[in-house]
C-alpha positions in Angstrom: -5.9 10.1 -20.1 -4.4 10.2 -23.5 -3.8 7.0 -25.5 -1.6 6.7 -28.6 -2.1 3.9 -31.1 0.9 3.0 -33.3 0.7 2.1 -36.9 3.9 0.1 -36.6 4.2 -0.7 -32.9 7.6 -2.3 -32.8 9.3 0.2 -34.9 7.8 3.3 -33.3 8.3 2.2 -29.7 11.8 0.7 -30.2 13.2 3.5 -32.3 11.8 5.8 -29.7 13.0 9.3 -30.6 10.5 10.2 -33.4 7.5 9.2 -31.2 9.0 10.9 -28.2 9.5 14.1 -30.2 5.9 13.9 -31.4 4.6 13.6 -27.9 6.8 16.3 -26.3 6.7 18.8 -29.2 3.2 18.4 -30.5 0.9 16.4 -28.1 1.8 18.0 -24.8 1.8 21.6 -26.2 -1.6 21.0 -27.7 -2.9 19.7 -24.4 -1.5 22.7 -22.6 -3.1 25.1 -25.1 -6.6 23.6 -25.0 -6.9 22.1 -21.5 -6.0 23.0 -17.9 -3.8 20.0 -17.4 -1.5 19.2 -14.5 2.2 19.8 -14.9 2.7 16.4 -13.3 2.3 14.0 -16.2 2.4 10.3 -15.9 3.5 8.1 -18.8 2.6 4.5 -18.8 3.0 1.5 -21.1 3.1 -2.3 -21.3 5.8 -4.5 -22.9 7.5 -2.4 -25.6 5.2 0.4 -24.5 6.8 0.2 -21.0 10.2 0.2 -22.6 9.3 3.4 -24.4 7.7 4.9 -21.3 10.8 4.3 -19.2 12.9 5.9 -21.9 10.6 9.0 -22.0 10.7 9.3 -18.2 14.5 9.2 -18.1 15.1 11.5 -21.1 12.3 14.1 -20.5 11.9 14.0 -16.7 11.0 17.7 -16.8 7.8 16.7 -18.6 7.1 13.1 -17.4 7.6 13.1 -13.6 5.9 9.7 -13.2 6.2 6.4 -15.0 4.2 3.1 -14.9 6.1 0.3 -16.5 4.0 -3.0 -16.8 6.0 -6.1 -17.8 8.5 -4.0 -19.7 10.7 -5.5 -22.4 14.1 -4.1 -21.4 16.2 -6.4 -23.6 15.9 -4.6 -27.0 18.7 -2.5 -28.6 21.4 -4.1 -26.4 19.6 -3.1 -23.2 20.0 0.6 -24.1 17.3 1.7 -21.7 18.9 -0.1 -18.8 22.2 1.4 -19.6 20.6 4.9 -19.8 18.9 4.2 -16.5 22.1 3.2 -14.7 23.9 6.3 -16.0 21.2 8.8 -15.2 20.2 7.4 -11.9 23.8 7.6 -10.6 23.6 11.4 -11.1 20.4 11.8 -9.0 19.1 14.1 -11.7 15.9 12.2 -12.2 13.0 12.6 -9.7 9.4 11.6 -9.4 7.6 8.3 -9.2 8.3 5.0 -10.9 6.0 1.9 -10.6 7.4 -1.3 -12.0 5.3 -4.5 -12.2 5.8 -7.9 -13.8 4.2 -11.3 -13.6 5.8 -14.6 -12.6 3.9 -16.9 -15.0 5.7 -18.0 -18.2 8.9 -16.2 -17.3 10.4 -16.8 -20.8 7.9 -14.5 -22.5 8.8 -11.2 -24.1 9.3 -9.3 -20.8 12.2 -11.6 -19.8 12.2 -11.1 -16.0 15.9 -11.0 -15.5 16.1 -7.6 -17.3 13.3 -6.3 -15.1 15.2 -7.4 -12.0 18.1 -5.4 -13.3 16.0 -2.3 -13.5 14.6 -3.0 -10.0 18.2 -3.1 -8.6 19.2 0.1 -10.3 16.1 2.0 -9.1 16.3 0.7 -5.6 19.7 2.5 -5.2 18.3 5.9 -6.1 17.1 8.2 -3.3 15.4 10.8 -5.6 12.9 8.5 -7.2 9.9 7.2 -5.3 10.0 3.6 -6.5 7.8 0.6 -6.1 8.2 -2.9 -7.6 5.5 -5.6 -7.6 6.0 -9.2 -8.8 2.4 -10.2 -9.6 1.9 -13.9 -8.7 0.1 -16.0 -11.3 -0.1 -13.4 -14.0 1.5 -13.8 -17.5 3.0 -11.1 -19.7 -0.3 -10.4 -21.4 -2.4 -10.6 -18.2 -0.5 -8.1 -16.1 -2.1 -4.9 -17.6 -5.5 -6.0 -16.4 -4.5 -5.0 -12.8 -1.1 -3.4 -13.3 -2.2 0.0 -14.5 -4.7 0.4 -11.7 -2.1 -0.5 -9.1 0.4 1.9 -10.6 -2.0 4.8 -10.6 -2.9 4.1 -7.0 0.8 4.2 -6.0 1.5 7.4 -7.9 -1.5 9.4 -6.8 -1.3 8.2 -3.2 1.3 10.9 -2.7 -0.9 13.5 -4.4 -3.8 12.5 -2.0 -1.6 12.9 1.1 -0.5 16.3 -0.1 -4.1 17.4 -0.3 -4.8 16.0 3.2 -1.8 17.9 4.5 -3.1 21.2 3.0 -6.6 20.5 4.3 -5.4 19.9 7.9 -3.3 23.0 7.9 -6.3 25.0 7.0 -8.4 23.4 9.7 -5.7 24.0 12.3 -5.9 27.7 11.7 -9.5 27.5 13.1 -8.8 24.8 15.7 -5.1 25.0 16.7 -5.6 23.0 19.9 -7.4 20.0 18.3 -5.1 16.9 18.6 -7.1 15.1 15.9 -6.2 17.5 13.1 -2.6 17.4 14.3 -2.5 13.6 14.2 -3.8 13.5 10.6 -1.3 16.2 9.6 1.4 14.0 11.2 0.1 11.0 9.2 0.3 13.0 6.0 3.8 14.2 6.7 4.9 10.6 7.5 3.5 9.2 4.3 5.3 12.0 2.4 8.6 10.8 4.0 8.9 14.1 6.0 9.6 12.0 9.0 11.2 14.6 11.4 8.3 17.0 10.8 5.8 14.2 11.4 7.5 13.4 14.7 7.2 17.0 15.8 3.6 17.2 14.9 2.7 13.9 16.7 4.5 15.3 19.8 2.4 18.4 19.6 -0.8 16.4 19.2 0.2 14.3 22.3 0.4 17.5 24.4 -3.1 18.5 23.3 -4.8 15.3 24.3 -5.0 16.0 28.0 -6.8 19.3 27.5 -9.6 17.8 25.3 -12.6 17.9 27.7 -14.7 15.9 25.4 -12.6 12.8 25.8 -13.1 10.2 28.5 -10.2 8.9 30.5 -10.0 5.6 28.6 -10.1 7.5 25.3 -7.2 9.7 26.3 -5.2 6.6 27.3 -5.9 4.9 23.9 -5.1 8.0 21.9 -1.9 8.6 23.9 -0.8 5.1 23.3 -1.5 5.4 19.6 0.4 8.7 19.3 3.4 7.3 21.2 3.6 4.4 18.8 3.6 6.8 15.9 6.4 8.8 17.4 8.4 5.7 17.9 8.0 4.8 14.2 9.6 8.2 13.3 13.0 7.1 14.6 
């Protein structure tokens, strides 16, 4: 986790490009040179920091494939980030994860909720971005970061965790191809990764394996069969 402290927060974050060039041309190459970092970089910020993080995600999506925007201020510079978002999102050229969170207390603070709802509407209409919005009840603009960043990281890395689970189950199925349990977990991973048709096929395969498991009692087979059938129905 890398944090950048600004000498002049408002100017650096709102003028955007000098700070963005510094991060993409100096900070990221330095990290790549000295550390074995992931190519999936998440950029996060609060208030004006979330305004900047959103801009960086949209402009340099090849570097920043995930964004956490906590109580973002989207009103500065004639809503230029919202305009950019609407333009780029229409082209479906931006991919990755976007977590947007605001609080409902003191709505007239710097985040100005109506602009955040504009962003929510734009992002909801894009199929390439995995998007989540959370309206945090009882939290003010300055309080949202206390839980917002944790919730955002949980959302973004939930996908990463399911990818690992999928790989793990595929390895186990090489040794135990007839075990319905590994197939069910593989199906769960595919379902959470939005690979619905594949998940359905794997659940159906697991269903066929349940009757041949000699370690299961009759009641256990009935319970597992019912559970798998429900999961198959959810794939439609």
